N, C-alpha and C positions, 0 to 999 in steps of 0.2 A: 504492499500500500503505499499511496506516495507521501512522504513527509516534507514539513518545509523548509526550507533553505535560504540564505540570505539573499541569495540571486531573484528569489522568487516575490521580495519584499519592496515596496514604495519606499523613496528616501523619504525625509518628514516633508520635504517640498512639494515631490510628488504627491504623497499623499492627501495632504491639503488641498491638493486641486480634485483628486479622486474620491474622497473619501465619502462627500453626500450620497455618490451613486452607486461606490460599493457598500455604505452601510444600508441603504435600501434594498438591495441587492440580497445582504447578508441573512435582512429581518426575513425576506420571502424564504428564502433557505430554511431559515429556523424553525419556520411557523410549522411543519406538519412533522417536524424531528422534535417539538416539545410535547410531551405527555402528562397528562396530568394524571395520579394516582391518587382518586379522593380530594377533599377538599385541601389537604395540609403539605401533600407530598407529589414534585413534579421531576419529572425526568426530563432533562435537555441532552440529547445525543451529540455529541462532539464529533469532527472532522475537519479535514484540512480547511474547509474554509471557514469555519467556525471559530481554529486556533490562527488563522492568518488575521483574520478580522480582529482578535485578543491580541497577538503580538503586535499590530499597525496602532489600536489603541494605545497599548502600553507605553510602546515607544513614542507616540504622540505626545501622551500624558508627561511621561517621565525626562521627554526631550532626551530620549538616546540616540545617539549616532556612531558611537565609536563601535566600530566591527565587534571587538571584543565585547562589549555590552552587549550589543544585538545580540550574536550566538551565545550568550549566555539566556538571553528571554526565548530564542528559541529553543533551545535544550530543554528549561522549565516547558515548555507545551507541547514539544512534538510527542512526549509519550501519552497524551490525551487524543492523538488521531491512530484509530484504529490501525491494526495491522493485516486486515486481509480475512481474518477470520475470528474477530473479535466485534462488537459493539461496544462503544467506550460513551460514559455519561457522568453528566453532573446530576446528583441526586440533591432536592433543595426539600429541608422541610421548613413550610412557613406560616406562620400566626401572624395575624396586622398586629396584635397587643404584645409588645416584649416580654412580661411578666408572663403572660399568656404559654406564649412561646418557650420560654426558660422552665418552666414548671412541667409543659408537655416533654421537653428533652428529656427532663429527668426521670419520666416513665419509661421509656424507649431506648436504653444503652442498648446498643449492638444490633439495632432495627436495620443498620446500614449492611449487616453480614444476612438479613432478609428478604432481601429482594429478588424475587426470582424469576425467569424466564420459562417458557414454553412453548413450543412448535408442535401444532396439530393433535395426537395422544402420544407425544413424547415426552417424558420425565422432565422435572423441572430439573432447570438448573439455575442455581444459586450465583449470583454475583460475588467475583472478588471486589473487595471496598479498599481503598484509602493506600493501592502500592506506593506512594510518596511517605505518607507518615501516617502513624494511629490517630484517629482523630473522636475515640471516647475515651474519656477519664472513667475512675469508677462511682461518678456521680449521675453523668449525663452523656448523649452523644451529642456532636456537633450539630451545626445547623446544615451544614455545606458537606458534599462525601461527594467522590471521586468513585465508580464504578467501573468495573470491565466483566462483559458479559461474553464468555469461551462457546464459541459455536463448535460441534463436533460435524462431520460430513454431512450425518445424517438432515440432523438440523438446517443445516446452508441448503440441502436439497429440498428439504421442506419449505421452505423459504422460496425456493427458485420455482416450485410447485405451485406455491398459493395456499398451502396450510395457512391455518389460523395462529396467529399469533398473538399469544397473551402474557401479560406482566402483572407482577400483584408484590404484594408484600406481605408477609407471613409472620405478623409481629401482631400480638394482642393489642397493643396500643395502638397499631395504624395498619388495621388489616383491611386489606382489598385488592381487586382485582380489576384489569380492562383490557381489553381486546384491541388490540395497534390498528389503528384504521389504515385504507388501502396506500393512501397518500405517503403514510407514514413509513409502511414497509418497504414500500419502492424505493424513498429518499435512502433508508437503511442499506436496502441490499446493495446499493452501491458502495456501502463500506466494506464488501465482501468478494474477493478476489473467486474470480469461477462462474459468476451468475451474470446474465445480461446487464448491460447498464444502458438506460435512457438516457434524455437529453439529460445535463448537467445543470442545475441552476445557481453554480457559483463558480 
């Protein structure tokens, strides 16, 4: 799977010109890749386009232009780009009220390890959480996690054949299940090697 390199980034001056149009394109690209898991949890599936946007915005905000510093940003975000046999997502736990959110997070330690994926009638596969660092202490989980769903050959084949893809959370405090919309599956299928690829929107 294609990863981000410095040659594929705009300079700060170039990005100032391209930013508005690129941002509109990225927002449209993200729409089917945003999956609500009940009222308080969301998965944002990442890929090359979303990470390019993230890096470009980081360089813009921090006014980073030195090659070594740019490479550091690329190295930080490239692991969130799928590798051809997996899906990667930012997992957000969201409550409008901060005190309500903090109380909820204390009731769900380890919830990030209970997010699952199922293709057709195949068994549930639980995501790997936070390859970068641990985001749960003894008292509560964090509000943001990074997940990796590893897919085997049967699952990839099922996705290519149009099987139902379900995602859910198996935790008493945040139990839910949803079926991915066809537009979402079509977008995520582009993250997998060996499947037909339609027109890209990024």
